[in-house]
C-alpha positions as CSV (number, residue, x, y, z in Angstrom):
1,M,17.7,18.4,14.0
2,R,15.9,18.5,10.4
3,P,13.0,20.8,10.4
4,A,9.4,19.5,10.6
5,T,8.5,17.0,7.5
6,R,5.6,18.4,5.4
7,V,3.3,16.2,4.4
8,L,0.4,15.3,1.7
9,I,-1.4,12.9,1.7
10,V,-3.6,11.9,-0.9
11,D,-7.0,9.7,-0.9
12,D,-9.9,9.8,-1.7
13,H,-11.8,7.9,1.5
14,P,-12.4,10.5,3.6
15,M,-11.8,8.2,6.9
16,V,-8.5,6.7,5.7
17,A,-7.1,10.3,5.2
18,E,-8.8,11.5,8.2
19,G,-6.8,8.7,10.1
20,I,-3.6,8.8,8.5
21,Q,-3.4,12.5,10.1
22,S,-4.6,11.6,13.2
23,I,-1.9,9.2,13.5
24,L,1.0,11.7,12.3
25,E,-0.2,14.8,14.0
26,G,0.9,12.3,17.2
27,Y,4.7,12.9,15.3
28,D,6.6,16.7,16.5
29,D,8.5,16.1,13.5
30,I,5.5,16.2,10.7
31,E,3.2,18.8,9.5
32,V,-0.1,17.9,8.0
33,L,-0.4,20.0,4.8
34,G,-3.9,19.2,4.4
35,T,-5.5,15.6,2.4
36,P,-6.6,16.0,-1.6
37,T,-9.5,13.5,-2.5
38,N,-8.3,12.8,-6.0
39,G,-5.0,13.2,-7.8
40,R,-5.8,16.0,-10.0
41,A,-6.4,18.0,-6.4
42,A,-3.1,16.5,-5.0
43,V,-1.3,17.7,-8.0
44,D,-3.0,21.5,-7.3
45,A,-1.9,21.4,-4.0
46,A,1.5,19.8,-4.2
47,S,2.5,22.9,-6.5
48,S,0.9,25.6,-4.2
49,L,2.0,23.8,-1.1
50,R,5.7,22.4,-1.7
51,P,5.1,19.4,0.1
52,D,8.3,17.1,1.1
53,V,6.3,13.6,1.0
54,I,3.1,13.0,-0.5
55,L,1.2,10.0,0.9
56,M,-0.5,8.9,-2.3
57,D,-3.1,6.5,-3.0
58,L,-3.6,4.7,-6.6
59,N,-6.9,4.2,-7.7
60,M,-9.0,8.0,-7.4
61,P,-11.1,9.4,-9.3
62,E,-10.6,12.0,-11.9
63,L,-6.6,11.4,-12.1
64,G,-5.2,8.3,-10.6
65,G,-2.3,7.8,-8.3
66,L,0.1,7.2,-10.9
67,S,-0.7,9.9,-13.7
68,A,-1.1,12.3,-10.7
69,T,2.7,11.1,-9.4
70,E,4.2,11.6,-12.8
71,L,2.9,14.9,-13.4
72,I,4.4,16.3,-9.6
73,L,7.1,14.9,-10.4
74,E,7.6,16.8,-13.9
75,N,8.1,20.5,-11.5
76,Q,8.8,19.0,-8.4
77,P,11.6,16.8,-8.6
78,D,12.6,16.6,-5.1
79,T,9.2,15.3,-3.0
80,K,9.0,11.9,-2.1
81,V,6.1,9.8,-3.5
82,L,5.0,7.3,-1.1
83,V,2.3,5.1,-2.2
84,L,-0.2,4.2,0.3
85,S,-2.2,0.9,-1.0
86,M,-4.3,-2.1,-0.5
87,H,-3.1,-3.7,-3.5
88,D,0.0,-5.4,-3.0
89,S,0.5,-7.0,-6.3
90,P,4.2,-7.1,-8.2
91,E,2.9,-5.7,-10.8
92,Y,1.2,-3.0,-9.0
93,I,4.9,-2.0,-6.4
94,S,7.0,-1.9,-9.6
95,T,4.6,0.3,-11.6
96,A,4.7,2.4,-8.6
97,L,8.5,2.6,-8.3
98,S,8.6,3.4,-12.2
99,H,6.7,6.0,-12.2
100,G,9.0,8.0,-9.3
101,A,7.5,6.7,-6.2
102,K,10.2,5.9,-3.5
103,G,8.2,4.8,-1.0
104,Y,5.0,1.2,-1.1
105,V,3.3,1.0,2.0
106,L,0.3,-0.5,2.5
107,K,-2.8,0.5,3.8
108,D,-2.7,-2.7,6.7
109,V,0.5,-2.0,7.7
110,Q,1.0,-0.8,11.3
111,P,0.4,3.0,12.3
112,E,4.3,3.5,13.0
113,E,5.6,1.9,9.8
114,I,3.5,4.8,8.2
115,K,6.0,7.4,10.1
116,T,9.3,4.4,9.1
117,A,8.5,4.9,5.7
118,I,8.4,8.8,6.1
119,D,11.2,8.6,7.4
120,A,13.4,6.9,5.2
121,V,12.2,8.1,2.1
122,M,13.0,12.1,3.4
123,D,16.9,10.1,4.5
124,G,17.3,9.2,0.4
125,K,16.1,5.5,0.7
126,T,13.5,3.7,-1.4
127,Y,10.9,2.3,1.1
128,L,9.4,-1.1,0.7
129,C,7.0,-2.6,3.9
130,T,7.8,-6.2,4.9
131,G,4.6,-7.5,2.8
132,A,5.7,-5.0,-0.7
133,E,9.1,-7.0,-0.8
134,G,8.1,-9.8,0.1
135,S,6.1,-9.9,-3.2
136,L,8.5,-8.3,-5.2
137,K,11.2,-10.9,-4.9
138,P,12.5,-12.8,-8.8
139,K,10.8,-15.6,-9.1
140,E,12.5,-18.7,-10.9
141,G,13.3,-17.7,-14.7
142,Q,11.5,-14.2,-14.4
143,E,15.0,-12.8,-15.6
144,R,13.6,-9.3,-17.5
145,E,11.9,-6.6,-15.6
146,A,8.3,-6.1,-17.2
147,L,7.4,-3.4,-19.0
148,T,5.0,-1.1,-17.1
149,G,1.2,-0.6,-18.2
150,R,2.1,3.0,-19.0
151,E,5.8,2.0,-21.1
152,Q,3.5,-1.3,-23.4
153,T,1.4,2.4,-24.2
154,V,4.8,4.4,-24.8
155,L,5.9,1.2,-26.8
156,L,3.1,0.7,-28.7
157,E,3.1,4.2,-30.1
158,L,6.9,4.0,-31.1
159,A,6.6,1.6,-32.7
160,Q,4.2,3.4,-35.2
161,G,7.0,5.6,-36.2
162,K,5.9,8.5,-34.2
163,S,8.2,11.2,-33.2
164,N,8.9,11.5,-28.8
165,K,6.6,14.6,-29.3
166,A,3.8,13.2,-31.0
167,V,3.4,10.6,-28.3
168,A,3.5,13.0,-25.9
169,E,0.6,14.7,-27.2
170,E,-1.2,11.8,-27.9
171,L,-0.6,10.8,-24.3
172,D,-1.0,14.8,-22.8
173,I,2.7,14.0,-21.1
174,S,5.6,15.9,-21.6
175,V,8.6,15.0,-24.4
176,R,10.7,14.7,-21.4
177,T,8.5,11.7,-19.7
178,V,8.2,10.7,-23.1
179,E,12.5,10.0,-23.3
180,T,12.6,8.3,-19.8
181,H,9.9,5.5,-21.3
182,R,12.2,5.2,-24.0
183,K,14.5,4.1,-22.1
184,N,13.5,2.4,-20.1
185,I,11.9,0.1,-22.3
186,K,15.1,-0.3,-24.8
187,R,17.0,-0.8,-21.1
188,K,14.8,-4.0,-19.8
189,L,13.9,-5.1,-23.4
190,G,17.8,-5.2,-24.1
191,I,17.0,-3.3,-27.3
192,S,19.0,0.0,-29.0
193,S,17.5,1.2,-32.0
194,T,13.8,2.6,-32.4
195,A,13.7,-0.3,-35.6
196,G,14.5,-2.7,-33.0
197,L,11.4,-1.2,-30.5
198,T,9.5,-2.0,-34.0
199,R,10.3,-5.3,-34.5
200,Y,10.0,-6.5,-30.9
201,A,6.5,-4.8,-31.3
202,L,5.6,-6.5,-34.2
203,E,7.0,-10.0,-33.2
204,H,5.5,-10.0,-30.1
205,G,1.6,-8.5,-31.1
206,V,2.2,-5.1,-29.8
207,L,0.4,-3.9,-32.7
208,Q,-2.1,-5.7,-33.3
209,G,-2.9,-4.6,-29.8
210,T,-2.5,-7.9,-28.3
211,G,0.1,-7.4,-25.7
212,R,1.6,-10.9,-25.9
213,G,4.6,-12.1,-24.6
214,I,5.0,-8.1,-22.5
């Protein structure tokens, strides 16, 4: 029997966090470490408390859930982040997963499903609740995976001829994160060279800031 799963609940609505905490504390194999109310506090708490699983809200003050997830996983890659959100659109879900989240759970699920999600990611699986899983099913004719908002931003910087280091400094992220984004962009667009990325950006209006086509 494995030790209790150490969980951090991150949400800027205290009533939501307290509600989830009361649910999880009913399980003998869950230990709630705390309830930070913004992304910056979550990064600090994750660094000091080293949780196994973080339930992460997306929209928060000071630092959003996606940025917080990136920062946490850079230093603690073994931590499992489960996004807990009211947004069920495919864009939100795919973006969360591309930022390293191991699962996505809608806030209106039955309480026991949160526990199911925690157990699943602790077993090394990716967990999508029923509503999230359904919204990610590809529509006919949509074969190419869309770029996330952060990937579009990185593409814009790279297309201007900036190095990974320069992009990292501009966006306040690590060089390793830029390299990961670059790799994902090339894979999604089917482009193998930086010159190809620049050409794509020009052809699709990215360098003019229109973002058409992606």
